[in-house]
C-alpha positions in Angstrom: 0.0 0.0 -0.3 2.9 2.3 0.8 4.6 1.5 -2.2 1.2 2.7 -4.3 1.1 5.7 -2.1 4.7 6.5 -2.9 4.2 6.1 -6.8 0.9 8.8 -6.4 2.5 11.1 -4.1 6.4 10.6 -4.2 8.0 11.4 -0.8 11.1 13.8 -0.3 14.3 12.0 -0.1 14.8 13.2 3.7 11.4 11.7 4.2 12.6 8.2 3.1 15.5 8.6 5.0 13.6 9.4 8.2 11.3 6.6 8.0 12.9 3.7 9.3 14.7 6.0 12.1 13.4 5.4 15.5 14.0 7.6 18.6 16.4 5.2 20.2 18.0 5.4 16.3 18.4 8.4 16.8 19.4 9.5 20.5 22.3 7.0 19.8 23.7 9.9 17.4 23.6 12.2 20.3 27.0 13.0 20.8 27.9 16.4 22.5 30.8 18.2 21.1 32.3 21.8 22.1 32.6 23.5 19.0 35.7 26.1 20.0 35.8 27.7 16.5 32.8 30.1 17.1 32.6 32.6 19.5 31.5 32.0 22.1 32.1 28.3 22.0 29.1 26.1 21.3 28.0 23.1 22.4 26.5 21.1 19.2 24.6 17.8 19.9 24.4 16.2 16.9 26.8 15.7 13.5 25.0 17.4 10.5 27.1 15.2 8.4 24.9 12.2 9.5 22.2 11.4 6.6 19.8 11.1 9.5 20.5 14.2 11.6 20.7 16.2 8.2 17.5 15.1 6.8 15.8 15.3 10.5 16.5 19.3 10.2 15.7 19.8 6.6 12.4 17.9 7.3 11.7 19.9 10.6 12.7 23.3 9.0 11.1 23.4 5.6 8.5 21.0 6.2 7.5 21.0 9.4 7.6 16.8 9.9 6.0 16.0 13.3 8.4 12.8 13.2 11.6 15.5 12.8 10.2 17.5 15.7 9.9 14.3 18.0 13.4 12.7 16.7 15.5 16.1 17.6 13.1 17.1 20.8 14.0 13.9 21.9 17.8 14.3 21.4 17.5 18.0 23.1 15.3 16.4 26.0 17.9 14.0 26.7 20.9 16.2 26.8 19.4 18.7 29.1 18.2 16.0 31.4 21.6 14.8 31.5 23.2 18.2 32.4 21.3 18.9 35.2 18.7 16.8 37.0 17.4 20.2 38.3 16.8 21.6 34.6 12.9 23.0 35.1 14.0 24.6 38.1 17.6 26.1 37.0 17.5 26.8 33.2 15.0 28.4 30.6 15.5 27.5 27.0 15.3 30.4 24.3 14.7 29.6 21.1 16.3 32.0 18.4 13.4 33.6 16.7 12.6 33.8 13.4 11.9 37.2 11.3 8.1 37.9 10.9 8.1 37.1 7.5 10.1 34.1 7.5 7.6 33.0 10.2 4.8 33.9 8.4 6.0 32.1 5.0 6.9 28.7 7.4 3.9 28.9 9.4 6.1 28.1 12.8 9.7 28.4 14.2 11.1 24.8 13.8 13.7 25.6 16.7 10.4 26.4 19.1 8.6 23.6 17.9 11.8 21.0 19.0 12.4 22.9 22.4 8.7 22.7 23.4 8.6 18.4 22.5 11.8 18.5 24.7 9.9 20.4 27.4 7.2 17.9 27.6 9.7 15.0 27.6 11.1 16.7 30.8 7.9 17.4 32.5 7.6 21.1 31.8 10.6 22.6 31.6 10.8 26.7 30.8 10.8 27.6 27.2 10.7 31.4 26.7 9.6 32.4 23.0 8.5 35.8 23.7 12.0 37.0 25.4 13.8 37.1 22.3 12.6 38.6 19.1 14.3 39.4 15.8 14.1 43.1 14.8 14.5 42.6 10.9 14.8 40.3 8.2 18.3 39.1 7.4 19.6 37.1 4.6 20.1 33.3 5.2 23.3 32.6 6.8 23.9 29.9 4.0 23.8 32.4 1.0 26.9 34.2 2.4 30.6 34.0 2.9 31.6 33.0 6.6 33.2 36.4 7.1 30.0 38.3 6.1 27.6 36.3 8.6 28.5 38.5 11.6 27.4 41.5 9.9 24.4 40.0 8.7 23.0 39.4 12.4 24.9 42.4 14.1 21.5 44.2 16.3 19.0 41.5 14.6 17.8 40.8 17.8 16.1 42.4 20.6 15.5 41.7 24.1 11.6 42.4 25.3 11.9 42.5 29.2 15.0 42.5 31.5 16.5 39.3 32.0 17.1 37.4 35.6 20.9 37.2 36.2 20.4 34.7 38.6 18.7 32.4 35.5 20.7 30.5 33.2 19.4 31.0 29.6 20.1 28.1 27.1 19.7 30.0 23.8 18.9 27.3 21.2 19.6 27.1 17.4 19.1 24.1 14.8 22.5 24.4 12.9 25.7 26.3 13.8 28.3 27.1 11.4 30.5 30.3 12.8 28.0 31.0 15.5 26.9 34.2 14.2 23.3 33.8 14.7 23.9 32.7 18.5 26.4 35.3 19.2 24.0 38.1 18.1 20.8 36.7 20.2 23.1 36.4 23.7 24.9 39.7 23.1 20.9 41.1 23.2 20.0 38.9 26.3 23.6 40.2 28.1 22.7 44.0 27.2 19.0 43.3 29.1 21.2 41.8 32.1 21.6 38.3 31.8 25.3 37.0 32.9 24.5 32.7 32.7 24.1 31.9 29.3 24.6 28.6 27.3 24.7 28.5 23.5 23.5 25.1 22.3 22.6 23.8 18.6 21.1 21.0 17.5 23.6 19.7 14.8 27.4 20.8 14.0 
């Protein structure tokens, strides 16, 4: 039956790649790594070079795949649970926001969706999707040379209220390359008074 359906409605390559990937399969790929080349240094959870990881990121980002959201949410949830048993009291996850136009075009922010699923697995951990906003649309980082990405993101975020200097904020993005996006988000949080900030990327 599935083959007939695929013939009538050809699936995406990334969609096919993820079909046989279970949560346990995906969690086996989680190998946190400190990316020392970025400023600030960032923790990356999954290798983007792996086909399943790459497909999950693409399916989540461009197609809003529930399966991809759940796989990536499970990976994030496991990592956060491992780093601190008191996560729900100690940390607030701040997903990197999309610009208004890009969010309207997609209908969702994939990083928010993944963070919410991780929080649910952890029994209601804190995810703040309103603290940080994007002040302007920016060119896609993928389309820019490495040296131009920092300037592209400079001043791209604003914090909507004072940050709690006692709280630890985990600033979350999907994929890290130069770290320019996370760096700009962190700069805004620091200006608002945050003193404990952990940059985290789902894939590196």
